[in-house]
FITI-580649 format. One record per residue: residue in one letter; x, y, z of N, C-alpha, C in turn. Coordinates in steps of 0.2 Angstrom, whole numbers, plus 5000, padded with zeros to 4 digits. Example, Ala and Ser with C-alpha at 12.3 -4.5 7.8 and 13.67 -1.06 7.14 Angstrom:
<atoms>
A506649725039506249785039506649845039;S506449895035506849955036506450005039;
</atoms>
This chain:
<atoms>
M511741824415511341784420511541764426;T511141754431511341724438511641674438;S512241654442512541604443512141544446;F512241484445511941434449512141434456;Q511741444461511841454468512041384472;C511941324469512141264471512141224464;L512341154466512241104462511541064462;P511341034456510641004457510740934461;S511340914461511340844465512140854467;T512240794471512940784473513140744467;I513540764462513740734456514440684456;L514340634455514940594453515240604446;S514840614441515140624435514540644430;V514840664423514340674418514440624413;S513840584413513940514409513740524402;S513340594401513140594394513140684392;P513540704388513540784387513040814383;F512940864383512440904379512740894372;D512240864367512340854361511840864355;R511840914352511340924347511340864342;D511740824341511740764335511840704338;R511640694344511640624348511140574344;I511340514345510940454342510640434349;H509940424350509540424356509840344358;P510140324363510340264365509840194365;I509140214366508640174365508240164358;T507940224356507640234350508040214343;R508740234345509240234339509140294334;I508740334336508640394331508940454333;K509240494328509540554330509140604333;T509140614340508840664343509240704348;P509140774347509640814351509540794358;H510140794362510140794368510240854372;N509640894374509640954376509940974383;G510240924386510440944393511040884394;V511340884401511840834402511540784407;D511740724407511540674411512040664416;L511940664423512340674429512140614433;R512840574433512740514438512740524446;P512440494450512340514457513040494460;A513140524467513640494470513440454476;I512740454477512440414483511840384479;T511540334483510840314481510240354483;N509740354481509140394483509440484484;E509840494479510040564478509540614478;P509440664482509040714482509140764476;I508640794472508740844467508540904469;K508940954469508841024471508741074466;T508441124468508441184463509141214463;V509341254458510041284457509841354459;M509341384458509241454460508541454462;D508441524465507641534467507241534460;G506641504461506141514455505541494457;T505041474451504341464451504241394448;V503941344451503841284447503341294441;R503741264435503341294430503041224427;N503341164428503241104425503241044430;N502641004432502840944435502240894433;Y502540844429502240804425502640734424;W502240684421502440614418502540614411;S503140584408503240574402503540514401;D503240474395503440414393504240404392;M504540464389505340474389505640494393;G505340544396505740594402505540564409;G505140524410504840504416504540554420;W504640554427504440614431504840674429;I504540734428504940794425504640854430;V505140894431505040954435505441004431;G505141064430505441124428505241184432;V505841224432505741284438505941354433;D505541394433505641464429506041494434;H506641524433507041564437507041644435;G506541664431506541734429507041744424;G506841804420507241834415507441784409;G506941744408506941694403507341634405;V507541624410508041564412507541514416;V507641454413507141394415507641324415;T507641284421507941224421507441174422;L507741114420507241064419507641004421;C507240954426507540894429507040844427;A507440774424506940724421507240654424;H506840604423506940534425506940534434;M506640564436506540564444506240504446;K506540474451506240424454505440434457;S505540504461504940524463505040604464;Q504540644462504440714464504140744469;S504340794472504040824477503340844475;V502840854480502140874478502140954478;L502240974471502441044470501841064465;K501441104467500941144462501241184457;I501041194450501341234446501141304450;G501641344450501641414451501941414459;S502141364462502441354468503141394469;K503241434474503941474474504441414477;V505041424474505541374477506041414478;K506541394483507141424485507741384482;A508341424481508941374479509141324485;K509241264483509441204488508841174490;D508041194488507441164489507541094486;T507241034489507240974486506640974482;I506740944476506140944471505940874468;G506440834471506340754468506940724471;V506740654468507340604470507640564463;M508240574463508540534456508240464456;G508140454448507940394447508140374440;T507640324438507740304430507240294427;T506540334428506040334426505940344419;G505540324414505440344407506040304403;A506140344397506640304393507340314396;S507640264401508240294404508640224404;T509340234405509740174404510040164410;G509840204416510140184423509940254427;I510040244433509940304438510440364435;H510040414435510440474433509940534433;L510140594433509740654432509840684425;H509340694421509440734416509240804417;F509840844416509740914418509840964413;E509241004411509241054405509341124409;L509641164404509541234405509241264398;R508741314399508541344393508541414394;I508741464390508641534390508341564384;N507841594386507241624382507041564377;G506841504379506741444376507141414372;T507941424372508441394368508841344373;P508841294371509241254374509941264375;V510341274381511041294382511441234386;D512041224383512441174387512541204395;P512341164399512341194406513041174410;I513441144406514141114410514541174413;E514641234409515141274413514841314419;Y514141314419513641334425513741294430;L513741224428513841174434514641164436;R515141174433515741174434515941244439;A515541294438515641364441515441344449;A514941304449514641294456515141234459;N515441194456515741134458516141104454;Q516741084455517241044450516840964449;I516740954443516540884441516840854435;K516740794435517240754430516740734425;E517040704419516640674414517040594413;E516440554412516740474412516940464405;N517340404404517440384397516940344395;V516340364393515740334391515840274386;K516340284382516440244376516840174379;E517240184384517440114387516940074391;K516440104393515940074397515440044392;E515240074387514840044381515239974378;E515839984378516239924375516139864379;E516039864386515939814390515239794391;M514739814388514039804388513939734384;K513439694388513239634384512739654379;I512639624374512239644368511739584367;Y511039594367510539544366510439554358;E510439504354510439514347509639494345;S509439454349508739414347508139414353;I507639434350507139424355507039354358;D507239304354507239234357507739214363;E508039264364508539264370508139284377;L507639324376507239354382506739304384;T506539304391505939274394505639324398;G504939304400504639344406504539414404;D504539464409504539524408505039554403;W505539534402506039564397505639554390;K505439494389505139484382504439524381;L504139524387503539564386503639634385;A504039654389504339734388504539744381;V504839714378504939724371504439724366;E504039684368503439674363502939734365;W502939764371502539814372502839874369;A503539874370503939934367503839944359;V503839884356503639884349502939914347;K502539884352501739924350501739984351;R502040014355502040084358502540124353;Q502940094349503440124344504040154347;V504040134354504740154358505340114354;I505240064352505640024348505440014340;L505840044336505540044329505639964326;G505239944321505339874318504839824322;N505039764321504739704324504939674331;G505639694333505839684339506139614338;K506039584332506239514333507139514332;T507339564329508139574329508339644333;L508639624339508739684344509339714342;G509939684344510639714344510639774348;M510339754355510339804362510639784366;E511139834368511439834374511039824381;E511339794385510939764391510639824395;P511039884396510739934400510039964396;F510139964390509539994386509039954387;L509039894386508539834387508239844393;K508639854399508439864405507939924406;S508139974403507740034403507040024400;I507039974394506339964392506039924397;V506339884400505939854406505739894411;C506139944413505839984418505240024416;M505340044409504740094406504140044406;Y504139974404503639944404503339914412;R503739914416503439894422503139964426;N503440034424503140094426502440094424;E502340074417501740074414501240034416;I501439974418500939914421500739954428;A501239974431501040004439500640064438;R500640094433500140164432499540134430;I499440094426498740074424498440014428;G498839984432498639924436498439874433;G498739864428498539804424499239764422;V498939724417499439664414499539674407;Y500039684404499939694396500039624393;A499439614389499439544385499639554378;P500139524375500239544368499639514364;E499539544358499039524353499139454350;Q498739414351498839334349498739344341;K499139304338499139294330498939224328;
</atoms>
């Protein structure tokens, strides 16, 4: 396989590694983490292609936010998710290594600004960490210590305004399982639900109104 010609961003650290058995931080369901999450060194971090290729995907997903995938040939595909914005790239557009394809953000089911970066070879997800390390030395955070410092919301009664509406919306959309009355949810995860809710309201240009009982 051709080595990465550059990194997809100016990386501060890897905040969540490749993990086939990860429990999703928002849904709490065992869901494979088919890439690595990269925290930015600066705000409005541009996202770049790591090799020459052809745009294969450019779409919105409720879970992944704005997503762009690039086919590099030979069965090698990279995918970037949770973008704040993506370049106006048509499917089939040619891109060069270091071309900017978007801006790092926290769209979709995200707990903060980061880039979810995937590498697939012949359709199979592969841990990209060694390819990233070969392009530039990066470090991994002690994620456990950060999680222990998070505030936890135990009940929906603790929430007001958009935060409460966001949880009700997420329950209806089954982003959160259960009735949402008992949360046990860390603050960053709750904020990601609020972000998803606000993105959806902005997309449809309306206001979510919970069903009256």
